[in-house]
C-alpha positions in Angstrom: 90.0 106.7 140.5 92.0 108.0 137.6 94.7 109.3 139.9 94.9 106.0 141.8 95.4 104.1 138.6 97.9 106.6 137.4 100.0 106.4 140.6 99.8 102.6 140.8 100.8 102.2 137.2 103.8 104.5 137.8 105.1 102.3 140.7 104.3 98.9 139.3 105.9 99.7 136.0 109.2 99.4 137.8 108.4 95.8 138.9 108.1 93.5 135.8 106.6 90.1 136.6 109.3 87.6 137.7 108.9 83.9 137.2 109.7 81.7 140.2 108.7 84.1 143.0 105.5 84.5 144.9 103.0 87.0 143.3 103.2 90.4 144.9 106.8 90.3 146.2 108.6 93.6 145.9 112.3 93.5 146.6 114.3 96.7 146.3 118.1 96.7 146.2 118.9 100.1 147.7 121.8 101.9 146.0 121.7 99.7 142.9 122.5 101.9 139.9 119.6 102.0 137.4 121.9 101.0 134.5 122.8 97.8 136.4 119.3 96.6 135.9 117.2 94.2 137.8 118.4 90.7 138.7 117.2 87.4 140.2 118.9 86.0 143.3 119.4 82.5 142.0 119.7 80.9 145.4 116.1 82.0 146.4 114.5 83.0 143.1 113.8 86.5 144.4 113.7 89.3 141.8 115.4 92.5 142.9 115.0 96.0 141.3 116.9 99.2 141.6 115.4 101.7 144.1 115.3 104.8 141.9 111.5 104.7 141.2 110.7 104.4 144.9 112.8 107.2 146.5 113.6 110.8 145.6 116.9 111.5 147.5 120.0 109.9 148.8 123.5 108.7 147.6 124.6 105.4 146.3 127.5 103.5 147.9 129.0 100.0 148.1 130.2 98.2 151.2 134.0 98.1 151.7 135.8 95.7 149.4 137.3 93.7 152.2 133.8 93.1 153.8 131.9 91.9 150.8 132.6 88.2 151.3 129.8 86.3 152.9 127.1 88.8 152.0 124.3 88.2 149.5 124.1 90.6 146.6 121.4 93.0 147.9 123.7 93.7 150.9 126.6 94.9 148.8 125.0 98.3 147.8 123.6 101.0 150.0 121.6 104.2 149.7 122.5 106.7 152.4 120.6 109.9 153.2 122.9 112.6 154.4 120.4 115.4 153.6 117.0 115.9 155.1 115.5 114.7 158.4 113.1 112.3 156.9 113.6 110.3 153.6 111.0 107.7 152.5 110.6 104.8 150.2 107.1 104.6 148.6 105.8 101.1 148.4 102.7 100.2 146.3 100.0 98.4 148.4 96.3 97.4 148.2 94.2 99.1 150.9 93.0 96.6 153.5 95.6 94.0 152.6 98.1 92.6 155.1 101.9 92.9 154.5 105.3 92.1 156.0 107.8 94.9 155.3 111.5 94.5 155.9 114.4 96.9 156.0 117.9 95.5 155.9 120.8 97.8 156.9 124.3 96.3 156.5 126.8 99.0 157.3 129.9 97.3 155.7 132.0 100.4 156.4 130.5 101.9 153.3 131.7 105.4 154.4 135.1 104.4 155.5 134.5 105.7 159.1 134.2 102.3 160.9 131.3 103.9 162.9 128.7 101.2 163.1 128.7 101.0 167.0 127.4 104.5 167.7 125.3 104.8 164.6 121.5 104.7 164.9 118.4 106.2 163.3 114.6 105.6 163.4 112.2 103.9 161.1 108.6 105.1 160.6 105.8 103.3 158.7 103.4 106.0 157.7 103.3 108.5 160.6 104.0 105.8 163.2 107.3 105.0 164.9 108.4 101.5 163.9 111.9 100.8 165.3 115.4 102.2 166.0 118.0 100.9 163.6 121.3 100.0 165.3 123.4 98.4 162.5 126.2 97.5 165.0 123.7 95.2 166.8 121.4 93.8 164.1 120.8 94.5 160.4 117.2 93.2 159.8 114.0 95.0 160.8 110.5 93.7 160.1 107.0 94.9 160.7 103.5 93.5 159.9 100.8 96.0 159.0 97.5 96.4 157.2 97.8 98.8 154.3 95.6 102.0 154.5 95.9 103.2 150.9 97.4 102.5 147.5 100.9 103.1 148.8 102.8 103.0 152.1 105.8 105.2 153.0 108.7 103.5 154.8 110.8 106.4 156.2 114.3 106.6 157.6 114.5 109.4 160.2 117.7 111.1 161.1 118.0 111.4 164.9 121.4 113.1 165.0 123.3 109.9 165.7 124.6 109.2 162.2 123.5 109.1 158.6 120.5 106.8 157.9 121.0 104.2 155.2 119.4 101.0 153.8 120.7 98.0 151.9 117.3 96.6 150.9 113.6 97.2 151.4 111.3 94.3 150.9 107.5 94.0 150.8 105.7 90.7 151.2 101.9 90.2 151.0 100.4 88.0 153.7 97.2 86.1 153.8 94.3 87.9 155.4 94.0 85.2 158.1 97.6 85.3 159.1 98.5 87.0 162.3 95.1 88.0 163.7 96.8 90.5 166.0 97.6 92.7 163.0 94.7 95.0 162.2 94.0 98.3 160.6 94.6 100.1 163.9 97.4 97.9 165.2 100.7 96.9 163.6 103.5 94.8 165.1 107.3 94.9 164.9 109.5 91.8 164.9 111.5 91.4 168.1 112.9 88.0 167.2 111.9 84.8 165.3 113.7 81.5 165.9 113.7 77.9 164.6 114.7 75.4 167.2 116.5 72.1 166.8 118.1 72.7 163.4 121.8 72.2 162.9 122.0 73.3 159.3 121.6 76.8 157.8 121.9 80.0 159.8 118.5 81.3 158.5 115.6 79.8 156.7 113.5 82.0 154.4 112.0 81.9 150.9 111.3 79.5 149.2 111.1 77.3 152.3 108.8 79.9 153.8 106.4 81.1 151.1 106.0 84.4 152.9 109.8 85.0 153.1 109.9 85.3 156.8 113.4 85.1 158.4 113.6 82.1 160.8 117.0 82.4 162.6 118.4 79.2 163.9 118.9 79.5 167.6 122.0 78.0 169.1 120.9 74.9 170.8 124.2 73.8 172.3 122.4 73.8 175.6 123.0 70.9 178.0 119.4 71.3 179.1 118.0 70.7 175.6 117.9 67.8 173.1 117.5 68.4 169.4 114.7 66.5 167.6 114.2 66.2 163.8 112.3 64.2 161.3 112.7 63.7 157.6 109.1 62.8 157.0 106.4 65.1 158.2 102.8 65.7 157.1 101.4 68.6 159.0 98.3 70.6 158.3 99.5 74.2 158.5 97.7 76.4 161.0 96.0 79.1 159.1 96.8 81.8 161.6 100.6 81.5 161.1 101.3 78.9 158.4 104.6 77.9 159.9 106.4 76.0 157.1 107.2 72.3 157.3 110.9 73.2 157.0 110.6 74.8 160.4 108.3 72.3 162.1 110.4 69.3 161.2 112.9 70.4 163.8 112.4 70.9 167.5 114.0 70.9 171.0 112.9 69.1 174.1 114.0 69.1 177.7 117.0 66.8 178.2 116.9 64.0 180.8 114.2 64.2 183.4 113.7 67.9 183.1 110.1 69.3 183.1 110.7 72.9 182.1 111.8 74.4 178.8 113.0 78.0 179.2 113.2 80.5 176.4 114.7 83.8 177.6 115.0 87.2 176.0 115.9 90.6 177.3 112.9 92.7 178.3 112.6 96.3 177.3 110.6 98.3 179.8 107.6 100.0 178.2 107.1 97.5 175.4 104.1 95.2 175.0 105.1 91.8 173.8 103.2 89.3 171.7 104.6 85.8 171.8 103.7 83.0 169.4 104.9 79.5 170.2 104.8 76.8 167.5 104.5 73.1 168.2 104.3 70.0 166.0 103.8 66.5 167.4 105.8 64.2 165.2 106.6 61.6 167.8 104.6 58.3 168.1 103.0 59.1 171.4 100.0 60.8 172.8 100.9 63.5 175.2 100.3 67.1 176.3 103.2 69.5 175.6 103.5 72.6 177.7 106.4 74.8 178.7 106.2 73.3 182.1 105.2 69.6 181.8 102.0 68.5 183.4 101.7 65.4 185.6 100.0 63.6 182.7 102.7 64.3 180.1 104.5 61.2 178.9 107.3 63.1 177.2 109.1 66.3 178.2 108.2 69.7 176.9 109.0 70.3 173.2 109.1 73.5 171.1 109.7 73.8 167.3 109.8 77.6 166.9 108.7 80.9 168.4 108.1 84.5 167.3 108.2 87.5 169.5 106.7 90.8 168.5 106.1 94.2 170.1 103.2 96.5 169.3 103.5 99.5 167.0 101.3 102.2 168.6 98.9 104.0 166.3 98.5 107.2 168.2 99.6 109.8 165.6 97.4 112.0 163.3 97.3 111.0 159.6 96.2 112.9 156.5 92.8 112.2 154.9 93.5 109.4 152.4 91.8 111.1 149.5 94.0 114.2 150.1 97.1 111.9 150.2 96.2 110.2 147.0 95.5 113.4 145.2 98.6 115.3 146.3 100.8 112.3 145.5 99.3 112.1 142.0 100.1 115.8 141.6 103.7 115.1 142.8 104.1 112.4 140.2 102.4 114.3 137.4 104.7 117.3 137.8 107.8 115.5 139.0 107.9 117.5 142.2 110.9 116.6 144.5 111.4 119.0 147.4 110.8 117.1 150.6 107.6 115.6 149.3 107.8 112.1 150.7 106.0 110.3 153.5 102.8 111.7 154.9 102.1 115.3 153.7 101.1 116.7 157.1 102.6 114.7 159.9 104.8 114.5 161.9 104.6 118.3 161.8 108.4 118.7 161.7 108.5 116.8 158.5 105.5 118.5 156.8 105.8 119.0 153.1 107.3 122.3 152.0 104.5 124.6 150.8 101.7 122.5 152.3 99.5 123.5 155.2 97.0 121.3 157.0 94.3 121.5 159.5 93.3 118.9 162.1 89.6 118.1 161.7 88.2 115.2 163.7 89.6 111.8 164.9 93.2 112.9 164.3 92.5 113.2 160.6 94.3 116.1 158.9 93.1 117.9 155.7 95.2 119.7 153.1 94.0 123.3 153.1 96.8 125.1 151.3 99.4 124.4 148.7 102.1 126.8 147.5 103.9 125.6 144.4 105.0 129.0 143.2 108.2 129.2 141.2 108.5 125.4 141.2 109.3 125.1 137.4 106.0 123.3 136.7 105.1 122.7 133.1 102.0 121.5 131.3 98.3 122.0 132.1 96.7 122.7 135.5 96.2 119.2 136.9 92.6 118.0 137.4 93.9 116.2 140.6 93.7 119.6 142.4 89.9 119.3 142.3 90.1 116.2 144.5 91.5 118.2 147.4 88.0 119.1 148.6 89.2 121.0 151.7 91.6 123.2 149.7 91.4 126.9 150.5 94.5 128.2 148.9 96.6 127.2 145.9 99.5 129.2 144.5 100.9 128.2 141.2 102.5 131.5 140.2 105.9 131.7 138.5 105.4 128.4 136.5 104.9 127.7 132.9 101.3 126.3 133.0 98.8 126.6 130.2 95.4 125.4 129.1 92.0 125.9 130.7 91.3 125.9 134.4 89.5 122.6 135.2 85.8 123.2 135.4 85.3 121.3 138.7 88.1 123.3 140.3 85.8 126.3 139.9 83.1 124.5 142.0 85.2 123.5 145.0 83.7 124.4 148.3 80.4 124.9 146.6 81.6 128.1 145.1 82.2 129.4 141.6 85.7 130.3 140.6 86.4 134.0 140.1 89.5 135.7 138.8 91.0 139.1 139.4 94.3 140.4 137.9 94.0 144.1 137.6 91.0 144.1 135.3 87.8 142.3 136.4 87.1 139.4 134.2 85.6 135.9 134.6 88.1 133.3 133.7 86.7 130.0 134.9 87.5 127.2 132.4 88.7 129.7 129.7 92.2 130.0 128.3 91.7 133.7 127.6 91.1 135.3 131.0 88.0 137.5 131.4 86.6 139.1 134.6 85.4 137.9 137.9 84.1 138.6 141.4 85.6 138.2 144.9 85.3 134.9 146.9 86.9 133.3 150.0 89.7 130.6 149.4 92.5 131.6 147.0 94.1 130.1 144.0 97.0 132.0 142.4 98.4 131.1 139.1 101.1 132.9 137.1 101.3 132.3 133.3 104.8 133.1 132.3 106.0 132.8 128.6 109.6 132.0 127.7 111.7 135.1 127.0 112.4 135.3 123.3 114.3 138.0 121.5 111.6 138.8 119.1 109.0 139.2 121.9 111.4 141.5 123.8 111.8 143.6 120.7 108.0 143.8 120.2 107.4 144.8 123.8 110.1 147.5 123.5 108.3 148.8 120.5 104.9 148.9 122.3 106.5 150.8 125.2 108.1 153.2 122.8 104.7 153.7 121.1 102.8 154.2 124.4 105.4 156.8 125.6 104.1 158.0 129.0 101.3 155.5 129.3 101.5 153.1 132.1 101.5 149.4 131.1 100.2 146.4 132.9 102.6 144.0 134.5 104.2 141.7 131.9 103.9 138.7 134.1 100.2 138.4 135.0 99.2 137.1 138.5 95.9 135.3 138.4 93.9 135.2 141.6 90.9 133.0 142.1 88.7 133.1 145.2 85.8 131.0 146.4 83.0 131.9 148.8 81.6 129.4 151.3 
């Protein structure tokens, strides 16, 4: 519990409460310099923060000066990821809660290459493939998911077709009753979402939609359609979708004597679609509305809005959540960078450097080995290592660690911790290291002191005194083993 609170506090400290926006909104302006500070989009009342606390790598850029006009402020800066195959944003979540996550990628010729047409890269949420970003075709990508832990990684994956980048990453909490198709074992990605009948704004979002969904206004210059609108509407929102009144006040219906209202989209073989149609009867008549009018219908078919999603398949292994929380707390505590982002164990080609995992049951991976040797770690040996209950090997040699070995670390795997470093002494939970016995899983720790002139002179003196005597190694390697 302590590690969860520590990690949550680390992330949430970067998001001060903002008046005027819905509780729980997280809006990250990618590429915004830390010294620029957070800001509020005055048109929507949305509070944006720099992305530094949520990502470890990348380069900051701005869109080309001649392309800035017409873009909102979050679109003007970009973080690109020229290094590494997978780079991830870490978003704080509540396990079991439902969220909308959105990545916006506005190319804006930030790199001066005018290469948006052939550019593409993948998005992953956790270990699951989410979508393929093609900035030359569309800049906005959304997914709806149920959080599985205290944080969720949103990852940009280089597929060899250009440098991944992002303009903004946004997280929006949804009500538990919204979108029943979204479950712990099933997420959905947005294919398209349209408001019909409106002749005003290009897109409707927050504050008109309290969940900040993008409702794009579909071109209704169709001779087969008629636009409908009302300025007075009192509709009880459907709990499963809560389509806002700003969307339901507009609609289209079939023109003339037509009986069929067609909505078309391009199919993509291999995808499973989920289609949600939204209707509101604001005309003074009693009738049945269907996409193809029935014989009993007094009025032609009418439609206010629709959403189309495709399923995100959950078919990949994931790391045991307690292991994930523990190793993330260790990462934060020591400030470890490397490629430590996203899931520690999967996909295997993106596995964290120095981490080894084993597949146990039900596609759940356990962390069994961590090698953090020569990683410039300082401080005490973290008690969070004790939460990695399947750990068999831990190497912390070549660092500047001090203090006692956590008592519970000695008892992992139902074994007592034993130490051997040339003389046999029991060292568990003691700063001065005595002797020990052999056991099965290994923990190696090196205690290295800074090299000081006075110490060097003293050691030289001892060697001179000892003359032919063989001395122990000056850097001591501590080896701990467990038996099962």
